[in-house]
VOGU-3710 file (C-alpha; in Angstrom, 3 decimals, decimal comma):
1> mlllreadgr> -0,276/-0,051/-0,163  3,004/2,401/0,752  4,464/1,117/-2,554  1,182/3,053/-4,356  0,883/5,660/-3,296  4,500/6,507/-3,714  3,003/5,877/-7,616  0,371/8,570/-8,146  1,254/11,216/-5,156  -2,253/10,418/-4,095
11> grdpeeiedm> -2,126/6,072/-3,310  -3,004/4,960/-6,571  -1,091/3,280/-9,551  -1,119/4,843/-12,464  -1,973/0,976/-14,494  -4,747/0,599/-11,752  -6,117/4,541/-12,754  -5,804/3,704/-16,913  -7,992/0,489/-15,579  -10,548/1,846/-14,366
21> kkiflffiil> -10,747/5,098/-17,454  -11,072/1,741/-19,968  -14,059/0,760/-17,856  -15,926/3,398/-17,895  -15,181/3,706/-20,930  -17,025/0,766/-21,735  -20,593/1,271/-19,625  -20,322/5,113/-21,737  -20,809/2,933/-25,079  -22,563/-0,223/-23,626
31> silliplhce> -25,379/2,612/-22,744  -25,383/4,400/-25,716  -25,704/0,458/-27,569  -28,950/-0,264/-25,752  -30,604/3,107/-25,583  -32,559/1,831/-29,312  -34,049/-1,247/-26,931  -35,682/0,519/-24,377  -37,350/3,431/-27,180  -41,252/3,492/-27,632
41> lpdleitedn> -42,858/1,304/-30,255  -45,499/3,035/-32,257  -49,031/1,935/-32,292  -51,454/3,267/-34,687  -54,662/2,134/-33,603  -58,189/2,553/-35,519  -61,818/1,651/-34,431  -65,635/1,469/-34,953  -65,972/4,684/-33,866  -63,506/6,069/-35,902
51> ikyenlvsgm> -65,436/6,285/-39,344  -67,633/9,497/-39,639  -69,164/10,270/-42,674  -72,127/12,212/-44,146  -73,969/12,428/-46,781  -74,860/8,834/-47,152  -78,233/9,297/-49,885  -78,377/7,756/-52,817  -77,537/10,096/-56,159  -75,480/12,275/-53,564
61> tgkiyvnien> -71,679/12,397/-53,092  -70,692/10,542/-49,383  -68,077/11,480/-47,418  -66,777/8,538/-44,605  -64,061/9,956/-42,401  -61,108/7,137/-41,039  -59,597/8,645/-37,905  -56,184/7,331/-37,105  -54,622/7,297/-34,028  -50,960/7,885/-33,474
71> ksdvdlytvp> -50,216/6,712/-29,712  -47,362/6,901/-29,219  -44,510/9,678/-29,653  -42,786/7,822/-33,245  -43,255/10,040/-36,313  -43,946/7,655/-39,462  -44,417/8,081/-42,909  -46,637/6,658/-45,560  -48,715/4,110/-43,888  -50,334/1,940/-45,992
81> mkyalkdlgt> -54,088/1,754/-45,207  -56,180/-0,583/-47,093  -60,541/-0,516/-47,542  -63,336/-1,446/-48,926  -66,967/-1,549/-49,531  -69,335/-4,523/-49,846  -72,811/-4,681/-50,376  -74,669/-6,854/-48,277  -77,802/-7,343/-50,171  -75,612/-8,621/-53,550
91> nvivyqdeit> -72,769/-9,717/-51,651  -70,906/-7,692/-53,599  -67,460/-5,368/-52,654  -68,645/-2,179/-55,340  -65,244/0,194/-54,214  -61,436/-0,723/-52,455  -58,343/1,299/-52,905  -55,029/0,971/-51,203  -53,478/4,710/-49,921  -50,706/5,979/-47,759
101> kdclanwttt> -51,000/8,807/-45,171  -48,219/10,318/-42,935  -49,548/9,139/-39,087  -47,633/12,076/-36,835  -46,856/10,710/-33,263  -48,913/11,553/-30,554  -51,897/12,741/-33,800  -55,197/11,887/-34,999  -55,016/11,503/-39,065  -57,758/11,964/-41,155
111> vtiywgnpty> -58,426/10,529/-44,107  -61,257/11,094/-46,822  -63,027/8,827/-48,395  -65,396/9,924/-51,413  -67,799/7,225/-52,447  -69,554/8,800/-55,810  -73,284/8,353/-56,001  -74,476/5,558/-53,217  -77,298/2,782/-54,148  -79,684/2,706/-50,631
121> gnylftvivd> -79,071/-0,321/-49,146  -76,212/-1,743/-46,092  -73,286/-1,646/-46,795  -69,898/-3,627/-45,083  -66,809/-1,308/-44,569  -63,338/-2,621/-44,083  -60,374/-0,809/-43,187  -56,574/-2,172/-42,071  -54,124/0,019/-41,842  -50,934/-1,594/-41,989
131> pdntieesde> -52,062/-4,385/-43,983  -48,908/-6,412/-44,321  -47,097/-5,448/-41,454  -44,787/-3,342/-41,850  -43,870/-1,961/-39,062  -43,828/-3,305/-36,193  -45,725/-1,797/-33,267  -46,218/-2,372/-29,595  -49,968/-3,643/-29,802  -51,074/-5,414/-32,992
141> tnnavekilh> -54,809/-5,711/-32,898  -55,933/-2,443/-33,063  -55,497/-1,797/-36,926  -58,221/-3,336/-38,735  -62,032/-3,099/-38,029  -64,860/-3,068/-39,535  -68,483/-0,761/-39,401  -72,138/-1,158/-41,201  -72,554/2,032/-42,987  -76,952/2,775/-44,144
151> vsasdltvtd> -77,247/4,276/-47,638  -80,504/6,314/-47,114  -82,767/7,553/-49,711  -86,461/9,167/-50,438  -89,085/7,887/-51,737  -92,247/9,731/-53,403  -95,568/8,792/-53,594  -99,085/10,526/-54,664  -101,262/9,530/-52,026  -104,256/11,623/-53,116
161> itfsnptpki> -105,649/13,193/-55,943  -109,169/15,696/-56,154  -110,742/17,800/-58,341  -112,361/21,019/-58,184  -115,796/19,505/-59,787  -116,063/15,612/-59,452  -118,436/15,826/-62,520  -117,455/18,196/-64,873  -119,045/18,895/-68,417  -117,297/18,748/-71,212
171> deeiriiaev> -115,355/22,303/-71,764  -115,380/23,005/-67,686  -112,285/24,021/-67,174  -111,482/22,634/-63,647  -108,708/21,350/-61,423  -106,569/18,426/-60,692  -104,865/18,828/-56,556  -102,070/16,472/-55,328  -101,045/15,386/-52,693  -97,180/14,358/-53,131
181> knigeastik> -95,873/13,080/-49,722  -92,407/11,252/-48,807  -91,918/7,922/-47,452  -88,328/7,775/-47,586  -85,480/8,142/-45,301  -83,649/11,390/-46,639  -84,370/14,287/-48,100  -85,057/14,437/-52,257  -81,305/15,867/-53,084  -83,007/17,878/-55,972
191> sfkvgfyege> -86,867/19,412/-57,502  -88,247/16,659/-58,786  -91,812/17,268/-61,450  -95,168/16,158/-61,217  -97,182/14,846/-64,146  -100,604/15,363/-65,139  -101,913/13,404/-67,713  -104,913/12,861/-69,046  -104,513/8,961/-70,348  -100,808/8,893/-72,219
201> sllseeeiek> -101,507/12,410/-73,104  -99,158/15,016/-70,812  -101,949/17,930/-69,843  -98,421/19,606/-67,702  -95,688/19,588/-65,628  -95,325/21,270/-61,896  -92,493/21,493/-60,354  -91,563/20,717/-55,749  -88,358/22,135/-54,479  -87,745/20,363/-52,249
211> ldpgafksvf> -89,701/17,055/-49,408  -88,391/15,793/-46,652  -88,982/13,316/-44,956  -93,187/12,323/-44,080  -93,768/15,773/-45,159  -95,928/16,516/-48,466  -96,957/19,535/-50,142  -100,362/20,077/-52,833  -99,432/20,846/-56,248  -102,124/21,509/-59,613
221> tywtpklege> -102,843/22,318/-62,512  -105,716/22,504/-64,561  -107,671/21,260/-67,474  -110,379/21,053/-69,720  -111,871/17,632/-71,108  -112,945/17,685/-74,469  -114,531/14,190/-74,209  -117,660/12,857/-73,219  -117,391/9,748/-70,902  -114,801/7,711/-68,201
231> mdiivkvdnr> -111,403/9,532/-68,944  -107,958/8,189/-66,758  -106,842/10,968/-65,075  -102,752/10,027/-64,143  -100,471/11,531/-61,741  -96,926/10,899/-61,732  -94,299/11,632/-59,325  -90,991/11,691/-60,907  -92,429/12,373/-63,856  -88,597/12,908/-65,342
241> eeieetdeen> -87,142/10,084/-62,990  -83,921/12,163/-61,487  -84,659/11,115/-58,189  -83,487/7,747/-56,745  -86,063/6,384/-54,098  -85,834/3,145/-52,424  -89,384/2,420/-54,902  -89,412/3,354/-58,033  -93,007/1,843/-58,208  -95,309/3,745/-56,175
251> nsvthsitve> -94,608/7,079/-58,516  -97,784/7,336/-60,143  -101,866/6,513/-59,507  -104,938/6,820/-61,443  -108,024/8,224/-61,605  -111,246/7,767/-63,795  -113,283/10,276/-63,311  -116,814/10,424/-65,824  -117,062/13,752/-68,330  -120,633/14,678/-68,692
261> klkvfilsna> -122,029/17,107/-71,727  -123,219/20,352/-70,880  -126,928/19,914/-71,004  -129,043/22,431/-71,413  -133,117/22,859/-71,557  -135,140/24,991/-74,415  -139,080/26,095/-73,375  -140,832/26,630/-76,629  -144,219/27,049/-78,423  -144,845/24,707/-81,145
271> idwglqgeal> -144,217/28,454/-83,787  -141,829/30,060/-82,399  -139,280/25,786/-82,359  -140,400/25,952/-85,746  -139,132/29,532/-86,379  -135,896/28,603/-84,634  -135,843/26,917/-81,838  -134,736/23,571/-83,199  -132,406/25,060/-85,616  -130,522/26,795/-81,959
281> kvflesnrid> -131,112/22,703/-80,458  -128,931/21,392/-83,554  -126,605/24,498/-83,193  -125,885/23,286/-79,709  -125,887/19,958/-80,128  -122,712/21,033/-83,299  -120,425/22,097/-79,870  -121,151/19,317/-77,964  -123,662/20,822/-75,393  -127,286/18,279/-74,672
291> aqrifpsnfd> -129,495/20,000/-75,050  -133,465/19,400/-75,094  -136,930/20,691/-75,661  -139,521/21,119/-73,104  -142,751/22,054/-71,970  -144,859/24,340/-70,671  -147,040/21,526/-69,627  -143,624/19,365/-68,398  -141,762/22,420/-67,577  -142,216/22,589/-63,307
301> sykneaiiii> -140,523/19,462/-63,672  -137,265/21,134/-64,904  -137,555/24,751/-63,367  -134,703/23,466/-61,576  -132,510/22,187/-64,084  -129,103/24,176/-64,046  -129,758/26,213/-67,772  -133,020/26,867/-68,745  -132,942/28,819/-72,488  -136,886/30,080/-72,502
311> lggpdaysgv> -137,814/31,181/-76,724  -140,374/33,864/-76,083  -141,924/36,968/-74,463  -144,671/37,020/-71,798  -147,138/37,290/-73,894  -146,065/34,571/-76,607  -148,822/31,510/-75,659  -149,653/27,422/-75,113  -148,115/28,474/-71,230  -144,750/30,026/-72,408
321> gyivtqvldg> -146,017/33,694/-71,767  -146,752/33,549/-67,902  -143,133/31,553/-67,296  -141,970/34,162/-68,767  -143,476/36,283/-66,085  -142,063/34,317/-63,489  -138,240/35,388/-64,771  -138,895/38,670/-65,744  -138,906/41,733/-64,054  -141,640/44,529/-64,770
331> ssinylrteg> -138,875/46,260/-66,281  -138,230/44,000/-68,951  -141,567/42,314/-69,521  -142,318/46,306/-70,550  -139,192/46,735/-72,701  -140,471/43,646/-74,593  -144,143/44,622/-75,156  -142,845/47,699/-76,857  -142,782/47,289/-80,286  -140,059/46,454/-82,289
341> aynvflerdi> -138,088/45,670/-79,571  -136,163/42,171/-79,407  -133,593/41,113/-76,694  -131,737/38,579/-74,850  -131,969/38,134/-70,652  -130,059/36,758/-68,325  -131,504/36,152/-65,070  -129,799/33,995/-62,205  -131,134/31,540/-59,152  -134,922/31,761/-60,055
351> ftakqliivm> -136,374/28,624/-59,112  -133,219/27,439/-57,034  -129,518/28,809/-56,622  -126,478/28,500/-59,160  -129,546/28,532/-62,485  -129,273/30,466/-65,330  -132,011/31,019/-67,279  -131,764/32,651/-70,796  -134,933/34,659/-72,403  -134,300/35,401/-76,126
361> agndrdltak> -137,775/36,567/-76,968  -139,435/40,024/-78,786  -142,082/41,775/-78,996  -143,612/38,898/-82,066  -142,817/35,690/-83,236  -140,486/37,065/-85,898  -138,078/38,758/-83,443  -138,131/36,158/-81,166  -136,814/34,869/-83,924  -134,517/37,039/-84,375
371> avvenknlil> -133,672/37,503/-81,157  -131,893/33,611/-81,245  -129,761/34,067/-84,545  -128,163/36,731/-83,472  -127,008/36,176/-80,180  -126,707/32,330/-81,200  -122,903/32,399/-80,750  -123,357/34,815/-77,771  -124,768/32,487/-75,361  -122,172/30,128/-75,408
381> dyikp> -120,466/31,982/-73,498  -122,874/32,331/-71,142  -123,489/28,890/-70,538  -120,404/27,053/-70,964  -118,624/26,397/-67,375
//
């Protein structure tokens, strides 16, 4: 011990000191080499809750958001990811792809997938991060997930058809009213047309801007029937087939409606009938109006009809004049008793509500005939609906 102290002046042998330096250097190098063995491994995680979506509506461009979590302090670059969409109705893969994405440490990276024009139904969405296990992770069990995605759609239908007059006459303009309802799961993605048809002939198209699920809207058009008989009125929603729906077979409804000729009853005695009464009947029938002659003797059976034409003035014989005095007021009666007088008189609601009685009369039979000849075209405007 005395020799060691004498050797370095502090009691240490130079060789011992050199050995201690080597040992110290060895431990430093060993520590450096062991550092990677104690580094944190990365961990990429994806769960069902990490998959979000919007606009999964038939006919729209849907978006699927995949959130990849890097739950470590290690930055990872060009991380591969595979995904696929399988139609559960047909069991066919409709879309698949593989991409790469940088996933920074302790950060959630969002991948946006665009799904153009999906079709109504249920789909299995599968996504796998690092599918070939090229990245060593602390947990290899949380890299894949599946989620069922539902694509919704609207469903348009006609729930009701009504008419402003359910018993229209030929040449009578009426309204056809249709109630359209969206019984589907989603709002319509754009406006659509409602077609109104008489048989196979398109009457008009009316537009509806938008219809939310469960909502309905009434639209109407005008229709003037030209033929007598039973007519099929068809209303077809989404007339141009621009909206993708859950059910394309419930878009049209047919309603049958009976169209009748307008009926006019002509009261006349034999002389006035022979002068212009029969000619008036032929004229009306040529204009698709059902004209029927009646007599003073049976007038009470027809006095409540909607449209009656009387030929003759207050002094016409065979009882016609008496009926005229029940229809016209005193001033009109006095006028017709003036020499050379003739005219057409329109009287309403005489024997019943909503009734029109037209008196075509003159001071004598020839003037009555003249009143008919000069005004028969004009009365079409009066009697047609």
